[in-house]
N, CA, C, O and the ligand as a Tripos MOL2 file, in Angstrom:
@<TRIPOS>MOLECULE
protein
  281   279    71     0     0
PROTEIN
NO_CHARGES

@<TRIPOS>ATOM
      1 N           0.8500   -1.2020    0.0000 N.3       1 MET1
      2 CA          0.0000    0.0000    0.0000 C.3       1 MET1
      3 C           0.8820    1.2470    0.0000 C.2       1 MET1
      4 O           1.8470    1.3350    0.7600 O.2       1 MET1
      5 N           0.5570    2.1700   -0.8240 N.am      2 ALA2
      6 CA          1.3510    3.3910   -0.9270 C.3       2 ALA2
      7 C           1.0810    4.3080    0.2600 C.2       2 ALA2
      8 O          -0.0220    4.3370    0.8060 O.2       2 ALA2
      9 N           2.0870    5.0380    0.6360 N.am      3 ASN3
     10 CA          1.9300    6.0110    1.7130 C.3       3 ASN3
     11 C           1.3350    7.2980    1.1730 C.2       3 ASN3
     12 O           2.0440    8.2530    0.8530 O.2       3 ASN3
     13 N           0.0440    7.2970    1.0830 N.am      4 ASN4
     14 CA         -0.6370    8.4660    0.5380 C.3       4 ASN4
     15 C          -1.2660    9.2490    1.6890 C.2       4 ASN4
     16 O          -2.3250    8.8840    2.1990 O.2       4 ASN4
     17 N          -0.6000   10.3220    2.0860 N.am      5 TYR5
     18 CA         -1.0840   11.0960    3.2260 C.3       5 TYR5
     19 C          -2.3220   11.8980    2.8460 C.2       5 TYR5
     20 O          -2.3000   12.7120    1.9220 O.2       5 TYR5
     21 N          -3.3600   11.6590    3.5530 N.am      6 ASP6
     22 CA         -4.5980   12.4030    3.3190 C.3       6 ASP6
     23 C          -4.6100   13.6330    4.2190 C.2       6 ASP6
     24 O          -4.6380   13.5130    5.4440 O.2       6 ASP6
     25 N          -4.5870   14.8010    3.6140 N.am      7 PHE7
     26 CA         -4.4840   16.0300    4.3930 C.3       7 PHE7
     27 C          -5.7410   16.3020    5.2060 C.2       7 PHE7
     28 O          -5.7040   17.0640    6.1730 O.2       7 PHE7
     29 N          -6.8300   15.6960    4.8260 N.am      8 ASP8
     30 CA         -8.0770   15.9210    5.5410 C.3       8 ASP8
     31 C          -8.3390   14.8420    6.5890 C.2       8 ASP8
     32 O          -9.4400   14.7390    7.1300 O.2       8 ASP8
     33 N          -7.3360   14.0590    6.8610 N.am      9 ASP9
     34 CA         -7.4780   13.0030    7.8440 C.3       9 ASP9
     35 C          -7.8420   13.5830    9.2100 C.2       9 ASP9
     36 O          -7.1200   14.4240    9.7450 O.2       9 ASP9
     37 N          -8.9270   13.1450    9.7510 N.am     10 ASP10
     38 CA         -9.3990   13.6590   11.0330 C.3      10 ASP10
     39 C          -8.9400   12.7120   12.1360 C.2      10 ASP10
     40 O          -9.6800   11.8330   12.5770 O.2      10 ASP10
     41 N          -7.7200   12.9140   12.5590 N.am     11 ASP11
     42 CA         -7.1220   11.9830   13.5070 C.3      11 ASP11
     43 C          -7.3290   12.4520   14.9380 C.2      11 ASP11
     44 O          -6.6930   13.4110   15.3760 O.2      11 ASP11
     45 N          -8.2010   11.7930   15.6590 N.am     12 LYS12
     46 CA         -8.5230   12.2140   17.0180 C.3      12 LYS12
     47 C          -7.3670   11.9430   17.9830 C.2      12 LYS12
     48 O          -7.3080   12.5140   19.0720 O.2      12 LYS12
     49 N          -6.4650   11.0780   17.5760 N.am     13 ASP13
     50 CA         -5.3670   10.7260   18.4630 C.3      13 ASP13
     51 C          -4.2240   11.7310   18.3660 C.2      13 ASP13
     52 O          -3.2460   11.6280   19.1060 O.2      13 ASP13
     53 N          -4.3350   12.6740   17.4880 N.am     14 MET14
     54 CA         -3.4000   13.7810   17.3520 C.3      14 MET14
     55 C          -1.9600   13.3080   17.1300 C.2      14 MET14
     56 O          -1.0310   13.7720   17.7910 O.2      14 MET14
     57 N          -1.8020   12.4080   16.2200 N.am     15 LYS15
     58 CA         -0.4620   12.0170   15.8170 C.3      15 LYS15
     59 C          -0.0580   12.8660   14.6210 C.2      15 LYS15
     60 O          -0.8950   13.2610   13.8090 O.2      15 LYS15
     61 N           1.2210   13.1370   14.5300 N.am     16 ALA16
     62 CA          1.7010   13.9210   13.4100 C.3      16 ALA16
     63 C           1.5920   13.1050   12.1320 C.2      16 ALA16
     64 O           1.9200   11.9180   12.1010 O.2      16 ALA16
     65 N           1.1310   13.7560   11.0940 N.am     17 SER17
     66 CA          1.0850   13.0750    9.8080 C.3      17 SER17
     67 C           1.4430   14.0720    8.7240 C.2      17 SER17
     68 O           0.9440   15.1970    8.7250 O.2      17 SER17
     69 N           2.2780   13.6810    7.8240 N.am     18 GLY18
     70 CA          2.6310   14.5270    6.6900 C.3      18 GLY18
     71 C           3.2840   15.8280    7.1060 C.2      18 GLY18
     72 O           2.7360   16.8950    6.8320 O.2      18 GLY18
     73 N           4.4240   15.7800    7.7520 N.am     19 GLY19
     74 CA          5.1610   16.9980    8.0770 C.3      19 GLY19
     75 C           5.0470   17.4170    9.5240 C.2      19 GLY19
     76 O           5.6050   18.4460    9.9040 O.2      19 GLY19
     77 N           4.3490   16.6640   10.3380 N.am     20 GLY20
     78 CA          4.2760   16.9620   11.7540 C.3      20 GLY20
     79 C           3.5180   18.2260   12.0870 C.2      20 GLY20
     80 O           3.8220   18.9000   13.0720 O.2      20 GLY20
     81 N           2.5330   18.5510   11.2710 N.am     21 LYS21
     82 CA          1.7190   19.7250   11.5610 C.3      21 LYS21
     83 C           0.3300   19.3010   11.9950 C.2      21 LYS21
     84 O          -0.1800   18.2550   11.5930 O.2      21 LYS21
     85 N          -0.2640   20.1350   12.8220 N.am     22 PHE22
     86 CA         -1.5840   19.8340   13.3460 C.3      22 PHE22
     87 C          -2.5550   20.9340   12.9620 C.2      22 PHE22
     88 O          -2.1860   22.1060   12.8920 O.2      22 PHE22
     89 N          -3.7810   20.5540   12.7180 N.am     23 LYS23
     90 CA         -4.7940   21.5160   12.2970 C.3      23 LYS23
     91 C          -5.8230   21.7780   13.3810 C.2      23 LYS23
     92 O          -6.7240   22.5990   13.2090 O.2      23 LYS23
     93 N          -5.6880   21.0860   14.4820 N.am     24 GLU24
     94 CA         -6.6210   21.2950   15.5790 C.3      24 GLU24
     95 C          -5.9800   20.7480   16.8480 C.2      24 GLU24
     96 O          -5.0430   19.9520   16.7980 O.2      24 GLU24
     97 N          -6.5060   21.1940   17.9830 N.am     25 PHE25
     98 CA         -6.0120   20.6460   19.2410 C.3      25 PHE25
     99 C          -7.1190   20.6840   20.2700 C.2      25 PHE25
    100 O          -8.0480   21.4860   20.1780 O.2      25 PHE25
    101 N          -7.0090   19.8110   21.2460 N.am     26 ASP26
    102 CA         -7.9330   19.8230   22.3710 C.3      26 ASP26
    103 C          -7.2600   20.5380   23.5260 C.2      26 ASP26
    104 O          -6.1750   20.1510   23.9590 O.2      26 ASP26
    105 N          -7.8990   21.5700   24.0170 N.am     27 CYS27
    106 CA         -7.3340   22.3580   25.1040 C.3      27 CYS27
    107 C          -7.1480   21.4900   26.3520 C.2      27 CYS27
    108 O          -8.1020   20.8650   26.8150 O.2      27 CYS27
    109 N          -5.9260   21.4460   26.9000 N.am     28 PRO28
    110 CA         -5.6960   20.6530   28.1140 C.3      28 PRO28
    111 C          -6.4250   21.2380   29.3250 C.2      28 PRO28
    112 O          -6.6550   20.5430   30.3140 O.2      28 PRO28
    113 N          -6.7800   22.4980   29.2420 N.am     29 ASP29
    114 CA         -7.4010   23.1990   30.3570 C.3      29 ASP29
    115 C          -8.9100   22.9880   30.4000 C.2      29 ASP29
    116 O          -9.4560   22.5610   31.4170 O.2      29 ASP29
    117 N          -9.5820   23.2900   29.2860 N.am     30 CYS30
    118 CA        -11.0450   23.2140   29.2870 C.3      30 CYS30
    119 C         -11.5640   22.1330   28.3550 C.2      30 CYS30
    120 O         -12.7730   21.9240   28.2520 O.2      30 CYS30
    121 N         -10.6490   21.4420   27.6730 N.am     31 HIS31
    122 CA        -10.9810   20.3040   26.8230 C.3      31 HIS31
    123 C         -11.8100   20.6840   25.6020 C.2      31 HIS31
    124 O         -12.4400   19.8240   24.9860 O.2      31 HIS31
    125 N         -11.8130   21.9560   25.2540 N.am     32 ALA32
    126 CA        -12.5110   22.3730   24.0390 C.3      32 ALA32
    127 C         -11.6650   22.0140   22.8250 C.2      32 ALA32
    128 O         -10.4360   22.0560   22.8750 O.2      32 ALA32
    129 N         -12.3320   21.6650   21.7460 N.am     33 ASN33
    130 CA        -11.6250   21.3640   20.5120 C.3      33 ASN33
    131 C         -11.4590   22.6540   19.7220 C.2      33 ASN33
    132 O         -12.4310   23.3470   19.4210 O.2      33 ASN33
    133 N         -10.2080   22.9590   19.3940 N.am     34 ASN34
    134 CA         -9.8850   24.1980   18.6920 C.3      34 ASN34
    135 C          -9.3240   23.9280   17.3060 C.2      34 ASN34
    136 O          -8.1960   23.4510   17.1850 O.2      34 ASN34
    137 N         -10.0760   24.2170   16.2700 N.am     35 PRO35
    138 CA         -9.4980   24.1670   14.9310 C.3      35 PRO35
    139 C          -8.6230   25.3990   14.7250 C.2      35 PRO35
    140 O          -8.9450   26.4730   15.2330 O.2      35 PRO35
    141 N          -7.5380   25.2630   13.9980 N.am     36 VAL36
    142 CA         -6.6530   26.4050   13.7740 C.3      36 VAL36
    143 C          -6.5280   26.6750   12.2830 C.2      36 VAL36
    144 O          -6.6000   25.7590   11.4640 O.2      36 VAL36
    145 N          -6.3390   27.9530   11.9390 N.am     37 HIS37
    146 CA         -6.2090   28.3310   10.5310 C.3      37 HIS37
    147 C          -4.8350   27.9530    9.9950 C.2      37 HIS37
    148 O          -4.7010   27.4120    8.8980 O.2      37 HIS37
    149 N          -3.8140   28.2540   10.8060 N.am     38 GLU38
    150 CA         -2.4450   27.9430   10.4040 C.3      38 GLU38
    151 C          -2.0210   26.6700   11.1100 C.2      38 GLU38
    152 O          -1.9780   26.6350   12.3400 O.2      38 GLU38
    153 N          -1.7080   25.6270   10.3620 N.am     39 PRO39
    154 CA         -1.2490   24.3980   11.0220 C.3      39 PRO39
    155 C          -0.0400   24.6830   11.9030 C.2      39 PRO39
    156 O           0.8580   25.4300   11.5140 O.2      39 PRO39
    157 N          -0.0220   24.0900   13.0810 N.am     40 PHE40
    158 CA          1.0770   24.3370   13.9960 C.3      40 PHE40
    159 C           1.9330   23.0940   14.1650 C.2      40 PHE40
    160 O           1.4810   21.9710   13.9400 O.2      40 PHE40
    161 N           3.1670   23.3170   14.5610 N.am     41 GLY41
    162 CA          4.1070   22.2270   14.7760 C.3      41 GLY41
    163 C           4.8810   22.4520   16.0570 C.2      41 GLY41
    164 O           4.4850   23.2430   16.9130 O.2      41 GLY41
    165 N           5.9900   21.7420   16.1750 N.am     42 ASP42
    166 CA          6.7950   21.7950   17.3870 C.3      42 ASP42
    167 C           7.2350   23.2220   17.7020 C.2      42 ASP42
    168 O           7.6950   23.9460   16.8190 O.2      42 ASP42
    169 N           7.0930   23.6180   18.9580 N.am     43 GLN43
    170 CA          7.5270   24.9060   19.4980 C.3      43 GLN43
    171 C           6.6610   26.0880   19.0570 C.2      43 GLN43
    172 O           6.9790   27.2350   19.3690 O.2      43 GLN43
    173 N           5.5890   25.8220   18.3470 N.am     44 ASP44
    174 CA          4.6540   26.8920   18.0290 C.3      44 ASP44
    175 C           3.8040   27.2050   19.2590 C.2      44 ASP44
    176 O           3.7500   26.4300   20.2140 O.2      44 ASP44
    177 N           3.1470   28.3560   19.2080 N.am     45 GLU45
    178 CA          2.2600   28.7260   20.2990 C.3      45 GLU45
    179 C           0.8220   28.7140   19.8020 C.2      45 GLU45
    180 O           0.5180   29.1860   18.7070 O.2      45 GLU45
    181 N          -0.0440   28.1680   20.6270 N.am     46 VAL46
    182 CA         -1.4540   28.1330   20.2650 C.3      46 VAL46
    183 C          -2.2590   28.7350   21.4150 C.2      46 VAL46
    184 O          -1.8110   28.7750   22.5610 O.2      46 VAL46
    185 N          -3.4390   29.1920   21.0810 N.am     47 ARG47
    186 CA         -4.2900   29.8050   22.0910 C.3      47 ARG47
    187 C          -5.6830   29.1910   21.9920 C.2      47 ARG47
    188 O          -6.2540   29.0660   20.9080 O.2      47 ARG47
    189 N          -6.2010   28.8190   23.1310 N.am     48 CYS48
    190 CA         -7.5390   28.2490   23.1700 C.3      48 CYS48
    191 C          -8.5690   29.3520   22.9280 C.2      48 CYS48
    192 O          -8.5460   30.3890   23.5910 O.2      48 CYS48
    193 N          -9.4590   29.1210   21.9870 N.am     49 ASN49
    194 CA        -10.4760   30.1210   21.6610 C.3      49 ASN49
    195 C         -11.5540   30.2190   22.7280 C.2      49 ASN49
    196 O         -12.3320   31.1720   22.7470 O.2      49 ASN49
    197 N         -11.5980   29.2550   23.5960 N.am     50 TYR50
    198 CA        -12.6830   29.1990   24.5670 C.3      50 TYR50
    199 C         -12.2820   29.7920   25.9090 C.2      50 TYR50
    200 O         -12.9970   30.6330   26.4550 O.2      50 TYR50
    201 N         -11.1390   29.3600   26.4470 N.am     51 CYS51
    202 CA        -10.7440   29.8600   27.7630 C.3      51 CYS51
    203 C          -9.6000   30.8730   27.6580 C.2      51 CYS51
    204 O          -9.2540   31.5160   28.6490 O.2      51 CYS51
    205 N          -9.0140   31.0210   26.4720 N.am     52 GLY52
    206 CA         -8.0010   32.0530   26.2630 C.3      52 GLY52
    207 C          -6.6100   31.6840   26.7460 C.2      52 GLY52
    208 O          -5.7000   32.5110   26.6890 O.2      52 GLY52
    209 N          -6.4280   30.4680   27.2160 N.am     53 THR53
    210 CA         -5.1140   30.0410   27.6980 C.3      53 THR53
    211 C          -4.1880   29.7840   26.5150 C.2      53 THR53
    212 O          -4.5990   29.2210   25.5000 O.2      53 THR53
    213 N          -2.9220   30.2060   26.6620 N.am     54 GLU54
    214 CA         -1.9350   29.9840   25.6170 C.3      54 GLU54
    215 C          -1.0220   28.8240   26.0010 C.2      54 GLU54
    216 O          -0.6760   28.6320   27.1670 O.2      54 GLU54
    217 N          -0.6520   28.0690   24.9910 N.am     55 PHE55
    218 CA          0.1940   26.8950   25.2120 C.3      55 PHE55
    219 C           1.3290   26.8720   24.2010 C.2      55 PHE55
    220 O           1.1910   27.3240   23.0640 O.2      55 PHE55
    221 N           2.4520   26.3310   24.6480 N.am     56 ARG56
    222 CA          3.5480   26.0520   23.7280 C.3      56 ARG56
    223 C           3.4700   24.5890   23.3300 C.2      56 ARG56
    224 O           3.2750   23.7070   24.1670 O.2      56 ARG56
    225 N           3.6270   24.3510   22.0340 N.am     57 VAL57
    226 CA          3.5150   22.9930   21.4970 C.3      57 VAL57
    227 C           4.8430   22.2720   21.6640 C.2      57 VAL57
    228 O           5.8910   22.7700   21.2530 O.2      57 VAL57
    229 N           4.7860   21.1020   22.2670 N.am     58 MET58
    230 CA          5.9760   20.2770   22.4390 C.3      58 MET58
    231 C           5.7300   18.9450   21.7380 C.2      58 MET58
    232 O           4.8730   18.1590   22.1420 O.2      58 MET58
    233 N           6.4880   18.7170   20.6980 N.am     59 LEU59
    234 CA          6.3110   17.4820   19.9440 C.3      59 LEU59
    235 C           7.3060   16.4390   20.4370 C.2      59 LEU59
    236 O           8.5100   16.6880   20.4850 O.2      59 LEU59
    237 N           6.7950   15.2830   20.7970 N.am     60 SER60
    238 CA          7.6740   14.2240   21.3020 C.3      60 SER60
    239 C           8.3220   13.4780   20.1440 C.2      60 SER60
    240 O           7.9440   13.6460   18.9850 O.2      60 SER60
    241 N           9.2990   12.6560   20.4810 N.am     61 ALA61
    242 CA         10.0110   11.8860   19.4600 C.3      61 ALA61
    243 C           9.0790   10.9320   18.7260 C.2      61 ALA61
    244 O           9.3280   10.5680   17.5760 O.2      61 ALA61
    245 N           8.0120   10.5340   19.3940 N.am     62 GLU62
    246 CA          7.0600    9.6120   18.7660 C.3      62 GLU62
    247 C           6.0670   10.3580   17.8850 C.2      62 GLU62
    248 O           5.2030    9.7430   17.2590 O.2      62 GLU62
    249 N           6.1870   11.6790   17.8370 N.am     63 GLY63
    250 CA          5.2650   12.4640   17.0310 C.3      63 GLY63
    251 C           3.9830   12.7960   17.7510 C.2      63 GLY63
    252 O           2.9900   13.1730   17.1290 O.2      63 GLY63
    253 N           4.0020   12.6580   19.0720 N.am     64 ARG64
    254 CA          2.8240   13.0380   19.8520 C.3      64 ARG64
    255 C           2.9830   14.4710   20.3290 C.2      64 ARG64
    256 O           4.0850   14.9250   20.6340 O.2      64 ARG64
    257 N           1.8780   15.1590   20.3870 N.am     65 VAL65
    258 CA          1.9370   16.5680   20.7500 C.3      65 VAL65
    259 C           1.5270   16.7520   22.2070 C.2      65 VAL65
    260 O           0.5870   16.1230   22.6930 O.2      65 VAL65
    261 N           2.2610   17.6360   22.8950 N.am     66 LYS66
    262 CA          1.9370   17.9890   24.2630 C.3      66 LYS66
    263 C           1.8360   19.5080   24.3300 C.2      66 LYS66
    264 O           2.4310   20.2170   23.5190 O.2      66 LYS66
    265 N           1.0810   19.9940   25.2990 N.am     67 PHE67
    266 CA          0.9120   21.4340   25.4400 C.3      67 PHE67
    267 C           1.3690   21.8780   26.8140 C.2      67 PHE67
    268 O           0.9670   21.3260   27.8390 O.2      67 PHE67
    269 N           2.2370   22.9130   26.8060 N.am     68 LYS68
    270 CA          2.7450   23.4500   28.0490 C.3      68 LYS68
    271 C           2.1770   24.8590   28.2100 C.2      68 LYS68
    272 O           2.3620   25.7110   27.3420 O.2      68 LYS68
    273 N           1.5000   25.0940   29.2990 N.am     69 GLU69
    274 CA          0.8670   26.3930   29.5090 C.3      69 GLU69
    275 C           1.9290   27.4800   29.6020 C.2      69 GLU69
    276 O           2.9300   27.3210   30.3010 O.2      69 GLU69
    277 N           1.7060   28.5920   28.8920 N.am     70 ILE70
    278 CA          2.6650   29.6850   28.8970 C.3      70 ILE70
    279 C           2.3400   30.6610   30.0390 C.2      70 ILE70
    280 O           3.0380   31.6590   30.2140 O.2      70 ILE70
    281 ZN         -9.3750   26.0840   26.8000 Zn       71 ZN71
@<TRIPOS>BOND
     1     1     2 1
     2     2     3 1
     3     3     4 2
     4     3     5 am
     5     5     6 1
     6     6     7 1
     7     7     8 2
     8     7     9 am
     9     9    10 1
    10    10    11 1
    11    11    12 2
    12    11    13 am
    13    13    14 1
    14    14    15 1
    15    15    16 2
    16    15    17 am
    17    17    18 1
    18    18    19 1
    19    19    20 2
    20    19    21 am
    21    21    22 1
    22    22    23 1
    23    23    24 2
    24    23    25 am
    25    25    26 1
    26    26    27 1
    27    27    28 2
    28    27    29 am
    29    29    30 1
    30    30    31 1
    31    31    32 2
    32    31    33 am
    33    33    34 1
    34    34    35 1
    35    35    36 2
    36    35    37 am
    37    37    38 1
    38    38    39 1
    39    39    40 2
    40    39    41 am
    41    41    42 1
    42    42    43 1
    43    43    44 2
    44    43    45 am
    45    45    46 1
    46    46    47 1
    47    47    48 2
    48    47    49 am
    49    49    50 1
    50    50    51 1
    51    51    52 2
    52    51    53 am
    53    53    54 1
    54    54    55 1
    55    55    56 2
    56    55    57 am
    57    57    58 1
    58    58    59 1
    59    59    60 2
    60    59    61 am
    61    61    62 1
    62    62    63 1
    63    63    64 2
    64    63    65 am
    65    65    66 1
    66    66    67 1
    67    67    68 2
    68    67    69 am
    69    69    70 1
    70    70    71 1
    71    71    72 2
    72    71    73 am
    73    73    74 1
    74    74    75 1
    75    75    76 2
    76    75    77 am
    77    77    78 1
    78    78    79 1
    79    79    80 2
    80    79    81 am
    81    81    82 1
    82    82    83 1
    83    83    84 2
    84    83    85 am
    85    85    86 1
    86    86    87 1
    87    87    88 2
    88    87    89 am
    89    89    90 1
    90    90    91 1
    91    91    92 2
    92    91    93 am
    93    93    94 1
    94    94    95 1
    95    95    96 2
    96    95    97 am
    97    97    98 1
    98    98    99 1
    99    99   100 2
   100    99   101 am
   101   101   102 1
   102   102   103 1
   103   103   104 2
   104   103   105 am
   105   105   106 1
   106   106   107 1
   107   107   108 2
   108   107   109 am
   109   109   110 1
   110   110   111 1
   111   111   112 2
   112   111   113 am
   113   113   114 1
   114   114   115 1
   115   115   116 2
   116   115   117 am
   117   117   118 1
   118   118   119 1
   119   119   120 2
   120   119   121 am
   121   121   122 1
   122   122   123 1
   123   123   124 2
   124   123   125 am
   125   125   126 1
   126   126   127 1
   127   127   128 2
   128   127   129 am
   129   129   130 1
   130   130   131 1
   131   131   132 2
   132   131   133 am
   133   133   134 1
   134   134   135 1
   135   135   136 2
   136   135   137 am
   137   137   138 1
   138   138   139 1
   139   139   140 2
   140   139   141 am
   141   141   142 1
   142   142   143 1
   143   143   144 2
   144   143   145 am
   145   145   146 1
   146   146   147 1
   147   147   148 2
   148   147   149 am
   149   149   150 1
   150   150   151 1
   151   151   152 2
   152   151   153 am
   153   153   154 1
   154   154   155 1
   155   155   156 2
   156   155   157 am
   157   157   158 1
   158   158   159 1
   159   159   160 2
   160   159   161 am
   161   161   162 1
   162   162   163 1
   163   163   164 2
   164   163   165 am
   165   165   166 1
   166   166   167 1
   167   167   168 2
   168   167   169 am
   169   169   170 1
   170   170   171 1
   171   171   172 2
   172   171   173 am
   173   173   174 1
   174   174   175 1
   175   175   176 2
   176   175   177 am
   177   177   178 1
   178   178   179 1
   179   179   180 2
   180   179   181 am
   181   181   182 1
   182   182   183 1
   183   183   184 2
   184   183   185 am
   185   185   186 1
   186   186   187 1
   187   187   188 2
   188   187   189 am
   189   189   190 1
   190   190   191 1
   191   191   192 2
   192   191   193 am
   193   193   194 1
   194   194   195 1
   195   195   196 2
   196   195   197 am
   197   197   198 1
   198   198   199 1
   199   199   200 2
   200   199   201 am
   201   201   202 1
   202   202   203 1
   203   203   204 2
   204   203   205 am
   205   205   206 1
   206   206   207 1
   207   207   208 2
   208   207   209 am
   209   209   210 1
   210   210   211 1
   211   211   212 2
   212   211   213 am
   213   213   214 1
   214   214   215 1
   215   215   216 2
   216   215   217 am
   217   217   218 1
   218   218   219 1
   219   219   220 2
   220   219   221 am
   221   221   222 1
   222   222   223 1
   223   223   224 2
   224   223   225 am
   225   225   226 1
   226   226   227 1
   227   227   228 2
   228   227   229 am
   229   229   230 1
   230   230   231 1
   231   231   232 2
   232   231   233 am
   233   233   234 1
   234   234   235 1
   235   235   236 2
   236   235   237 am
   237   237   238 1
   238   238   239 1
   239   239   240 2
   240   239   241 am
   241   241   242 1
   242   242   243 1
   243   243   244 2
   244   243   245 am
   245   245   246 1
   246   246   247 1
   247   247   248 2
   248   247   249 am
   249   249   250 1
   250   250   251 1
   251   251   252 2
   252   251   253 am
   253   253   254 1
   254   254   255 1
   255   255   256 2
   256   255   257 am
   257   257   258 1
   258   258   259 1
   259   259   260 2
   260   259   261 am
   261   261   262 1
   262   262   263 1
   263   263   264 2
   264   263   265 am
   265   265   266 1
   266   266   267 1
   267   267   268 2
   268   267   269 am
   269   269   270 1
   270   270   271 1
   271   271   272 2
   272   271   273 am
   273   273   274 1
   274   274   275 1
   275   275   276 2
   276   275   277 am
   277   277   278 1
   278   278   279 1
   279   279   280 2
@<TRIPOS>SUBSTRUCTURE
     1 MET1         2 RESIDUE 1 A MET
     2 ALA2         6 RESIDUE 1 A ALA
     3 ASN3        10 RESIDUE 1 A ASN
     4 ASN4        14 RESIDUE 1 A ASN
     5 TYR5        18 RESIDUE 1 A TYR
     6 ASP6        22 RESIDUE 1 A ASP
     7 PHE7        26 RESIDUE 1 A PHE
     8 ASP8        30 RESIDUE 1 A ASP
     9 ASP9        34 RESIDUE 1 A ASP
    10 ASP10       38 RESIDUE 1 A ASP
    11 ASP11       42 RESIDUE 1 A ASP
    12 LYS12       46 RESIDUE 1 A LYS
    13 ASP13       50 RESIDUE 1 A ASP
    14 MET14       54 RESIDUE 1 A MET
    15 LYS15       58 RESIDUE 1 A LYS
    16 ALA16       62 RESIDUE 1 A ALA
    17 SER17       66 RESIDUE 1 A SER
    18 GLY18       70 RESIDUE 1 A GLY
    19 GLY19       74 RESIDUE 1 A GLY
    20 GLY20       78 RESIDUE 1 A GLY
    21 LYS21       82 RESIDUE 1 A LYS
    22 PHE22       86 RESIDUE 1 A PHE
    23 LYS23       90 RESIDUE 1 A LYS
    24 GLU24       94 RESIDUE 1 A GLU
    25 PHE25       98 RESIDUE 1 A PHE
    26 ASP26      102 RESIDUE 1 A ASP
    27 CYS27      106 RESIDUE 1 A CYS
    28 PRO28      110 RESIDUE 1 A PRO
    29 ASP29      114 RESIDUE 1 A ASP
    30 CYS30      118 RESIDUE 1 A CYS
    31 HIS31      122 RESIDUE 1 A HIS
    32 ALA32      126 RESIDUE 1 A ALA
    33 ASN33      130 RESIDUE 1 A ASN
    34 ASN34      134 RESIDUE 1 A ASN
    35 PRO35      138 RESIDUE 1 A PRO
    36 VAL36      142 RESIDUE 1 A VAL
    37 HIS37      146 RESIDUE 1 A HIS
    38 GLU38      150 RESIDUE 1 A GLU
    39 PRO39      154 RESIDUE 1 A PRO
    40 PHE40      158 RESIDUE 1 A PHE
    41 GLY41      162 RESIDUE 1 A GLY
    42 ASP42      166 RESIDUE 1 A ASP
    43 GLN43      170 RESIDUE 1 A GLN
    44 ASP44      174 RESIDUE 1 A ASP
    45 GLU45      178 RESIDUE 1 A GLU
    46 VAL46      182 RESIDUE 1 A VAL
    47 ARG47      186 RESIDUE 1 A ARG
    48 CYS48      190 RESIDUE 1 A CYS
    49 ASN49      194 RESIDUE 1 A ASN
    50 TYR50      198 RESIDUE 1 A TYR
    51 CYS51      202 RESIDUE 1 A CYS
    52 GLY52      206 RESIDUE 1 A GLY
    53 THR53      210 RESIDUE 1 A THR
    54 GLU54      214 RESIDUE 1 A GLU
    55 PHE55      218 RESIDUE 1 A PHE
    56 ARG56      222 RESIDUE 1 A ARG
    57 VAL57      226 RESIDUE 1 A VAL
    58 MET58      230 RESIDUE 1 A MET
    59 LEU59      234 RESIDUE 1 A LEU
    60 SER60      238 RESIDUE 1 A SER
    61 ALA61      242 RESIDUE 1 A ALA
    62 GLU62      246 RESIDUE 1 A GLU
    63 GLY63      250 RESIDUE 1 A GLY
    64 ARG64      254 RESIDUE 1 A ARG
    65 VAL65      258 RESIDUE 1 A VAL
    66 LYS66      262 RESIDUE 1 A LYS
    67 PHE67      266 RESIDUE 1 A PHE
    68 LYS68      270 RESIDUE 1 A LYS
    69 GLU69      274 RESIDUE 1 A GLU
    70 ILE70      278 RESIDUE 1 A ILE
    71 ZN71       281 GROUP 0 **** ****
């Protein structure tokens, strides 16, 4: 099977796919799902649209994303 990355893949497990960028995140604080206009990656900053908390994106070696409150 060919590795055909689907850019519209709705991956709830938030694993990096196709360049390690994410198009949405679940706020660790209020658990709201936040779609983002600009895909974010490691060391980017994101802000929850619901509670206003800002987080720094930390991408692990396994390609899992973590959020550290700024
Ligand atoms: Zn939030």
